[in-house]
C-alpha positions as CSV (number, residue, x, y, z in Angstrom):
1,M,33.7,-54.4,-76.3
2,T,30.6,-54.1,-78.6
3,I,29.7,-57.0,-80.7
4,N,29.0,-55.2,-84.2
5,G,26.6,-57.0,-86.5
6,G,26.2,-60.5,-86.2
7,I,22.9,-60.0,-88.2
8,S,21.1,-58.6,-84.3
9,F,21.5,-58.2,-80.7
10,W,18.7,-60.8,-81.0
11,Y,20.5,-63.0,-83.0
12,A,23.9,-63.0,-81.0
13,T,22.4,-64.1,-77.5
14,D,20.0,-66.3,-78.9
15,T,20.0,-69.7,-76.4
16,A,17.8,-71.4,-78.7
17,A,18.9,-74.5,-80.0
18,P,20.7,-74.0,-83.3
19,Q,18.0,-75.4,-86.0
20,P,19.4,-76.4,-89.0
21,P,19.0,-74.6,-92.4
22,R,16.0,-75.3,-93.9
23,A,16.8,-76.8,-97.3
24,P,16.9,-75.2,-100.5
25,L,15.0,-75.3,-103.5
26,T,16.1,-77.7,-105.6
27,G,14.1,-77.8,-109.2
28,D,10.9,-76.3,-110.9
29,A,7.8,-76.5,-108.5
30,T,4.1,-76.0,-108.6
31,A,2.6,-74.7,-105.1
32,D,-1.4,-72.5,-104.8
33,V,0.4,-69.9,-103.3
34,V,4.2,-69.2,-103.8
35,I,5.2,-66.2,-101.3
36,V,8.5,-64.2,-101.8
37,G,10.2,-63.7,-99.0
38,G,10.4,-64.9,-94.9
39,G,10.1,-62.4,-92.9
40,Y,6.8,-61.9,-90.7
41,T,4.9,-60.2,-93.2
42,G,5.0,-63.7,-95.7
43,L,4.8,-66.4,-93.0
44,W,1.4,-64.7,-91.6
45,T,0.7,-64.7,-94.8
46,A,1.2,-68.3,-95.1
47,Y,0.5,-69.4,-91.8
48,Y,-3.2,-67.3,-92.1
49,L,-3.9,-69.5,-95.6
50,K,-3.1,-73.0,-94.3
51,R,-4.5,-71.8,-91.3
52,A,-8.6,-70.9,-93.2
53,A,-7.7,-74.1,-96.2
54,P,-5.4,-76.7,-94.8
55,D,-5.8,-78.0,-98.3
56,L,-3.7,-74.7,-100.3
57,R,-0.1,-75.4,-101.2
58,V,1.6,-72.5,-99.7
59,T,5.3,-72.6,-100.6
60,V,7.8,-69.9,-98.9
61,L,11.4,-68.9,-100.6
62,E,13.3,-66.8,-98.6
63,Q,17.0,-65.5,-100.1
64,K,18.9,-65.7,-97.1
65,F,17.2,-67.5,-93.8
66,C,13.6,-66.9,-91.8
67,G,13.9,-63.9,-90.6
68,Y,17.1,-62.6,-92.1
69,G,15.7,-59.3,-92.7
70,A,13.7,-56.8,-90.7
71,S,11.8,-59.1,-89.1
72,G,14.6,-60.7,-87.0
73,R,16.7,-56.8,-86.9
74,N,13.7,-54.6,-85.2
75,G,13.0,-52.9,-81.9
76,G,10.7,-55.1,-80.8
77,W,7.3,-52.6,-81.2
78,L,4.5,-54.5,-81.1
79,Y,1.8,-51.6,-81.1
80,N,-0.7,-49.8,-83.5
81,G,0.8,-47.1,-85.4
82,I,0.2,-47.5,-89.1
83,A,2.0,-46.0,-91.5
84,G,-0.5,-43.3,-93.7
85,R,-2.7,-43.2,-92.0
86,D,-3.9,-39.1,-92.5
87,R,-3.3,-39.5,-95.9
88,Y,-5.7,-42.6,-96.2
89,A,-8.5,-39.8,-94.4
90,A,-7.3,-37.4,-97.0
91,L,-8.2,-39.5,-99.8
92,H,-11.1,-41.9,-98.6
93,G,-12.7,-39.7,-95.7
94,H,-12.0,-39.8,-91.5
95,Q,-14.0,-43.2,-91.2
96,A,-12.8,-45.0,-93.8
97,A,-8.9,-44.2,-91.8
98,L,-10.7,-44.5,-88.4
99,R,-11.7,-48.4,-89.2
100,L,-7.8,-48.6,-90.1
101,Q,-7.2,-47.5,-87.4
102,H,-9.7,-49.7,-85.0
103,A,-7.6,-52.6,-87.1
104,M,-4.5,-52.1,-86.1
105,N,-5.9,-51.9,-82.4
106,D,-7.0,-55.1,-82.9
107,T,-4.2,-56.0,-84.6
108,V,-1.4,-56.0,-81.4
109,T,-4.0,-58.2,-79.4
110,E,-4.2,-60.9,-82.0
111,V,-0.5,-61.1,-82.5
112,I,-0.4,-61.6,-78.3
113,D,-3.5,-63.8,-78.9
114,V,-1.7,-66.3,-81.5
115,A,1.7,-66.2,-80.0
116,A,-0.4,-67.9,-77.0
117,A,-2.3,-70.3,-78.6
118,E,0.6,-71.7,-80.6
119,R,2.6,-71.6,-77.8
120,I,5.7,-69.4,-79.0
121,D,7.3,-67.8,-76.2
122,A,8.9,-63.6,-77.3
123,D,9.0,-62.1,-74.1
124,I,5.6,-60.5,-74.5
125,H,4.4,-57.9,-72.5
126,H,1.3,-55.6,-72.8
127,G,2.4,-52.5,-70.8
128,G,1.6,-50.2,-74.1
129,V,3.9,-47.1,-75.3
130,L,5.2,-44.3,-74.1
131,E,6.2,-41.1,-76.1
132,V,7.3,-38.2,-74.7
133,A,9.2,-35.2,-75.8
134,R,11.4,-32.6,-74.2
135,T,11.1,-29.6,-76.2
136,P,8.4,-27.0,-76.1
137,A,8.3,-27.8,-80.2
138,Q,8.1,-32.0,-78.9
139,L,5.5,-30.6,-76.3
140,T,2.9,-28.5,-78.9
141,R,4.0,-31.7,-81.2
142,L,2.6,-34.6,-78.9
143,K,-0.6,-32.4,-78.1
144,A,-1.9,-32.4,-81.7
145,F,-0.4,-36.1,-81.8
146,H,-2.6,-36.8,-79.0
147,A,-5.6,-35.6,-80.3
148,A,-5.4,-36.7,-83.5
149,E,-5.6,-40.6,-82.0
150,L,-8.6,-39.6,-79.3
151,S,-10.3,-38.6,-83.1
152,F,-8.9,-42.1,-84.6
153,G,-10.7,-43.3,-81.6
154,E,-7.7,-44.4,-79.4
155,T,-9.5,-45.6,-75.9
156,G,-7.7,-45.8,-72.8
157,R,-4.7,-43.0,-74.0
158,E,-3.9,-40.7,-71.4
159,L,-1.9,-37.4,-71.6
160,Y,0.8,-36.6,-69.0
161,D,2.4,-33.4,-67.8
162,A,6.0,-33.4,-67.3
163,T,6.0,-35.1,-63.7
164,D,3.5,-37.7,-64.1
165,T,6.0,-38.1,-67.3
166,R,8.8,-38.8,-64.8
167,A,6.3,-41.1,-62.9
168,R,6.3,-43.0,-65.5
169,I,9.7,-43.5,-66.7
170,D,12.6,-40.7,-65.4
171,I,13.2,-39.0,-68.4
172,A,16.0,-36.5,-68.7
173,D,14.1,-32.8,-69.8
174,A,10.7,-34.5,-70.0
175,V,8.3,-31.9,-70.6
176,G,5.0,-34.0,-70.7
177,S,4.3,-37.3,-72.7
178,S,1.0,-39.4,-74.1
179,W,0.8,-43.7,-73.5
180,T,-1.7,-46.0,-74.8
181,P,-2.5,-49.0,-74.3
182,H,-2.0,-50.5,-77.7
183,G,1.4,-51.9,-77.4
184,A,3.3,-54.2,-76.0
185,R,7.4,-55.3,-76.1
186,V,8.3,-58.6,-78.0
187,H,11.5,-60.5,-78.8
188,P,11.3,-60.2,-82.2
189,L,13.3,-63.2,-83.2
190,K,11.7,-65.4,-80.8
191,L,9.0,-64.0,-82.4
192,L,10.0,-64.9,-85.8
193,R,10.7,-68.3,-85.5
194,G,7.9,-69.6,-83.4
195,L,5.5,-68.2,-85.9
196,A,7.9,-70.0,-88.5
197,A,7.5,-73.3,-86.7
198,A,3.3,-73.2,-86.6
199,C,3.8,-72.8,-90.2
200,E,5.8,-75.7,-90.9
201,R,3.3,-77.4,-88.5
202,L,0.1,-76.6,-90.3
203,G,1.8,-78.0,-93.4
204,V,3.6,-74.8,-94.8
205,V,7.1,-75.4,-97.2
206,V,9.5,-73.2,-96.1
207,H,13.0,-72.9,-99.1
208,E,15.4,-70.9,-97.6
209,S,19.1,-70.2,-99.3
210,T,16.7,-69.3,-102.4
211,P,16.8,-65.9,-103.8
212,V,14.0,-64.9,-105.8
213,T,16.2,-63.1,-109.3
214,E,12.2,-62.1,-110.6
215,I,8.5,-62.4,-110.2
216,A,5.9,-62.7,-112.8
217,P,2.5,-63.6,-113.2
218,R,2.1,-66.8,-111.7
219,R,5.9,-67.6,-110.8
220,A,8.8,-66.7,-109.1
221,V,12.1,-67.6,-110.9
222,T,15.4,-68.5,-108.5
223,P,18.6,-69.5,-109.6
224,Y,17.6,-72.8,-108.9
225,G,14.0,-73.2,-110.1
226,T,11.0,-72.1,-111.3
227,V,8.2,-72.3,-108.7
228,R,4.7,-71.7,-110.9
229,A,1.5,-70.7,-108.5
230,P,-1.6,-69.1,-109.6
231,Y,-1.1,-66.0,-106.8
232,V,2.8,-65.1,-106.4
233,L,3.0,-62.7,-103.2
234,R,5.5,-60.3,-102.9
235,C,6.3,-59.8,-99.1
236,T,9.9,-58.8,-99.2
237,E,9.9,-55.2,-97.5
238,G,13.3,-53.4,-97.2
239,F,14.6,-55.9,-100.1
240,T,12.3,-55.1,-102.7
241,A,14.6,-52.6,-104.9
242,A,17.1,-56.2,-105.3
243,L,14.1,-57.5,-107.5
244,K,13.9,-57.4,-110.8
245,G,12.0,-54.3,-112.1
246,Q,11.8,-53.2,-108.7
247,K,14.4,-50.6,-107.4
248,R,12.2,-48.0,-107.6
249,T,10.1,-49.1,-106.0
250,W,10.7,-48.9,-102.1
251,L,13.6,-46.6,-100.3
252,P,15.6,-49.5,-98.1
253,M,15.5,-47.4,-95.0
254,N,18.6,-47.8,-92.6
255,S,17.6,-48.0,-88.7
256,S,19.9,-48.8,-86.3
257,M,20.6,-50.4,-82.8
258,I,22.4,-50.7,-79.5
259,V,22.0,-52.5,-76.6
260,T,23.2,-51.7,-72.6
261,A,24.1,-54.5,-70.5
262,P,22.1,-55.8,-68.5
263,L,21.3,-53.0,-66.3
264,P,21.1,-54.0,-62.1
265,A,17.6,-53.4,-60.0
266,S,18.7,-50.2,-58.2
267,A,19.2,-48.5,-61.9
268,W,15.9,-49.8,-63.0
269,E,14.7,-48.0,-59.9
270,S,16.6,-44.9,-60.7
271,L,15.2,-44.7,-64.0
272,N,11.6,-45.8,-62.1
273,W,11.4,-48.0,-65.5
274,S,9.2,-51.0,-64.2
275,D,6.6,-51.4,-66.6
276,S,8.3,-52.4,-69.4
277,Q,6.4,-49.9,-71.8
278,L,8.0,-49.5,-75.0
279,L,9.4,-45.5,-75.5
280,G,9.9,-43.3,-78.0
281,D,9.9,-39.6,-78.4
282,M,8.5,-37.4,-80.2
283,A,11.9,-35.5,-82.2
284,H,12.2,-35.4,-85.8
285,A,14.7,-37.9,-86.3
286,Y,13.3,-39.7,-83.7
287,M,14.3,-42.7,-81.4
288,Y,12.9,-45.9,-79.7
289,A,13.6,-48.1,-76.9
290,Q,13.0,-51.0,-74.7
291,R,13.1,-52.8,-71.9
292,T,14.6,-56.0,-72.8
293,A,13.4,-59.6,-70.7
294,D,17.0,-59.4,-69.3
295,D,16.6,-56.0,-68.3
296,R,18.9,-54.3,-70.6
297,I,17.6,-50.9,-72.9
298,A,17.9,-51.7,-76.5
299,I,18.0,-47.9,-78.4
300,G,17.2,-47.4,-81.7
301,G,17.2,-44.4,-84.9
302,R,18.5,-43.7,-87.6
303,G,21.9,-43.6,-88.0
304,V,23.2,-43.4,-92.0
305,P,19.2,-43.5,-93.3
306,Y,20.2,-44.6,-96.8
307,R,22.8,-46.5,-98.8
308,F,23.5,-45.1,-102.8
309,G,21.6,-47.1,-105.3
310,S,19.7,-49.3,-102.9
311,R,21.8,-51.1,-101.3
312,T,21.5,-53.6,-98.4
313,D,23.7,-54.9,-95.6
314,N,24.8,-58.0,-95.4
315,D,24.7,-59.3,-91.6
316,G,24.2,-55.8,-89.8
317,R,27.5,-53.9,-89.1
318,T,26.7,-50.6,-88.0
319,Q,29.0,-47.5,-88.5
320,P,31.0,-46.2,-85.6
321,A,29.9,-42.6,-85.9
322,T,26.3,-44.2,-85.4
323,I,27.0,-46.4,-82.0
324,A,28.6,-42.8,-80.9
325,S,25.5,-41.1,-81.5
326,L,23.0,-43.9,-80.0
327,T,25.3,-43.5,-77.1
328,A,25.0,-40.4,-76.9
329,L,21.2,-40.4,-77.0
330,L,20.8,-43.1,-74.5
331,T,22.4,-41.3,-72.1
332,S,20.9,-38.1,-73.0
333,F,17.4,-39.7,-72.2
334,F,19.3,-41.0,-68.7
335,P,22.0,-38.8,-67.6
336,A,22.8,-41.6,-64.7
337,L,23.6,-44.6,-66.8
338,T,26.7,-42.3,-69.0
339,G,29.4,-44.8,-69.0
340,T,26.8,-48.0,-68.8
341,E,28.5,-50.6,-71.4
342,I,27.1,-50.9,-74.9
343,T,27.1,-54.8,-75.8
344,H,25.8,-54.8,-78.6
345,A,25.1,-52.7,-82.3
346,W,23.2,-53.9,-85.2
347,S,21.4,-51.6,-88.4
348,G,18.9,-52.9,-90.3
349,V,16.9,-51.6,-93.4
350,L,12.3,-51.3,-93.9
351,G,10.4,-50.6,-97.0
352,V,9.6,-46.3,-96.8
353,P,6.8,-45.8,-100.2
354,R,7.2,-42.4,-101.4
355,D,4.5,-40.9,-100.1
356,W,5.0,-43.3,-96.7
357,C,2.1,-45.3,-96.8
358,A,2.0,-48.8,-95.8
359,T,-0.8,-51.1,-99.0
360,V,-1.5,-54.2,-99.1
361,T,-2.4,-55.5,-103.5
362,L,-3.7,-58.5,-105.0
363,D,-3.9,-58.4,-109.0
364,A,-7.0,-60.7,-109.3
365,T,-5.8,-60.5,-113.6
366,T,-2.2,-61.8,-112.8
367,G,-2.2,-62.9,-109.1
368,L,0.8,-60.8,-108.5
369,G,0.1,-58.9,-105.0
370,W,2.0,-57.5,-101.7
371,A,2.2,-56.1,-98.8
372,G,5.0,-53.7,-97.4
373,G,5.8,-50.1,-97.2
374,Y,5.7,-50.3,-93.2
375,V,7.8,-47.5,-93.0
376,G,9.3,-49.1,-89.3
377,S,6.2,-50.2,-87.8
378,G,6.1,-53.9,-89.3
379,V,5.6,-55.9,-86.3
380,A,1.9,-55.7,-86.0
381,T,0.9,-54.6,-89.6
382,A,2.7,-57.2,-91.3
383,N,-0.2,-59.4,-89.2
384,L,-3.1,-57.0,-90.0
385,A,-1.3,-57.3,-94.3
386,A,-1.2,-61.1,-94.2
387,R,-5.2,-61.3,-92.5
388,T,-5.9,-59.0,-95.6
389,L,-3.8,-61.1,-98.3
390,R,-5.4,-64.0,-96.8
391,D,-8.9,-62.6,-98.0
392,L,-7.6,-61.3,-101.0
393,V,-6.2,-64.5,-102.1
394,L,-9.6,-66.9,-101.3
395,G,-11.6,-64.5,-103.1
396,E,-13.8,-63.4,-99.7
397,P,-15.0,-60.0,-99.1
398,S,-14.5,-59.3,-95.7
399,E,-14.3,-56.0,-93.6
400,L,-10.5,-56.0,-94.2
401,T,-10.3,-56.2,-98.1
402,T,-12.2,-52.7,-97.6
403,L,-9.3,-51.0,-95.9
404,P,-8.5,-48.2,-97.5
405,W,-4.4,-49.3,-97.9
406,V,-5.4,-51.9,-99.8
407,H,-4.8,-51.6,-104.0
408,H,-3.2,-48.3,-103.1
409,R,-1.0,-47.0,-105.2
410,V,2.0,-45.0,-105.1
411,R,4.8,-43.2,-107.9
412,R,8.0,-44.5,-107.8
413,W,11.3,-43.1,-105.8
414,E,13.4,-40.4,-108.4
415,P,16.8,-41.8,-109.6
416,E,20.2,-42.1,-109.0
417,P,22.3,-39.9,-107.6
418,F,18.7,-37.9,-106.6
419,R,17.5,-40.6,-104.3
420,W,20.1,-40.7,-102.2
421,L,21.1,-36.6,-102.0
422,G,17.9,-36.3,-101.6
423,V,17.5,-38.7,-98.2
424,H,20.4,-37.5,-96.9
425,A,19.2,-33.9,-97.1
426,L,15.9,-34.3,-95.7
427,Y,17.7,-36.4,-92.7
428,A,20.5,-33.7,-92.8
429,A,17.1,-31.2,-92.0
430,Y,15.6,-32.8,-89.6
431,R,19.0,-33.6,-87.1
432,E,19.2,-29.7,-87.8
433,A,15.7,-28.4,-86.6
434,D,15.9,-30.9,-83.6
435,R,19.1,-29.5,-82.5
436,H,17.7,-26.0,-83.8
437,E,14.1,-26.6,-81.3
438,S,16.5,-27.7,-78.4
439,T,18.3,-25.0,-78.4
440,T,16.2,-21.7,-78.8
441,H,13.4,-23.9,-77.1
442,T,11.0,-22.4,-79.9
443,P,7.3,-24.1,-79.5
444,Q,6.6,-24.5,-82.8
445,T,8.1,-27.0,-85.2
446,T,10.7,-25.7,-86.9
447,P,10.1,-24.2,-90.6
448,L,13.0,-26.3,-91.8
449,A,11.2,-29.7,-90.7
450,R,8.1,-28.7,-92.3
451,L,9.8,-28.0,-95.2
452,A,11.3,-31.2,-95.6
453,N,8.2,-32.8,-94.5
454,R,6.4,-31.5,-97.7
455,I,9.2,-32.9,-99.8
456,S,9.9,-36.4,-98.1
457,G,6.2,-37.1,-98.6
458,R,5.2,-37.6,-95.3
459,S,3.2,-35.0,-95.2
């Protein structure tokens, strides 16, 4: 029987000793920096601030518990993708976007190195990322994507034909792939919990079960008291819409996952999936997958993309139709796995800006700052954002504070019902485009998908 919800598979199978909940805020307080959100962005920011300035009083406020959101539900992709790079190149020039990409490449190694230094066992395996094409149109996009990555200074990337792709992972209908070394599998919850513990060792104060209802210059308001600080940093990603005045800032996009029962060695031999590299594809409604440390396949995709009014779920429960769709996707990639038990399913939200550009901002006059809008690539991007916020808060100009995503502003999302109608129509268009490309074998991206990209702001 499939366990549906329970936050995520990572939580449902956690074998670590139960951790007592951290105490909520119990009254008004002061700090030098107050961080709203106990996920990757908030905790990495707290970590780097305390490492750079040990005397700084840093407080983290988390509405549920650390890792309740995307940081405890994601697919475990620590990789060098960043949302909005092409737009930043158009706005600021190729060299500016090139610097941003180099910073992301380095971030993969940064996270791995910090995890080792802090003795965080997060099942990290640095096997890179294999992105596969399964139709002629996907192959056309793959080759363009591969060339673009090289133009942005990608080192070590390799392009494979169908035969070489199957030698890496034996995927049905594969016609080509692109591999980068800048990626690693992680267990997202183990990384999150290790990071939270490292923060507390440094003296960061973390309050759980403390929802922030309003962020204003130099204060964060909760039902239990107000924390006042010269700097208030919003690190709430997909849950940003719940804050007062932020309903249309970032759209909480849903992403869903399933995971198989552990597969025997003979299955892995038949799949030829030996190096535990991450796996993605070039479909419009794309998928992402990893081989877990206990030999399961965890695979994800969009499912129901958005809930009316920017609502978010409570425990990760996923619609049966989405579970069936992801199961069908799994067996289309690996027909030999037909009938394999699906043990867990879950969902979570990620933050999507209107122009699909991740951003980092600090207003020195108000002390308000934020980072997010990672559009699904937050495991690594949150770390780069946190180091950038650190430098901005400390007033230390650096290579990071001059990156083109710093202080980038985007327009707000449309009001309801246009937001709901638009998002659902766009993803219906992407699914139809994928169906058309797979049945007609056209070598070019369908006009429907190109139109959807323009309307959505992705291109």
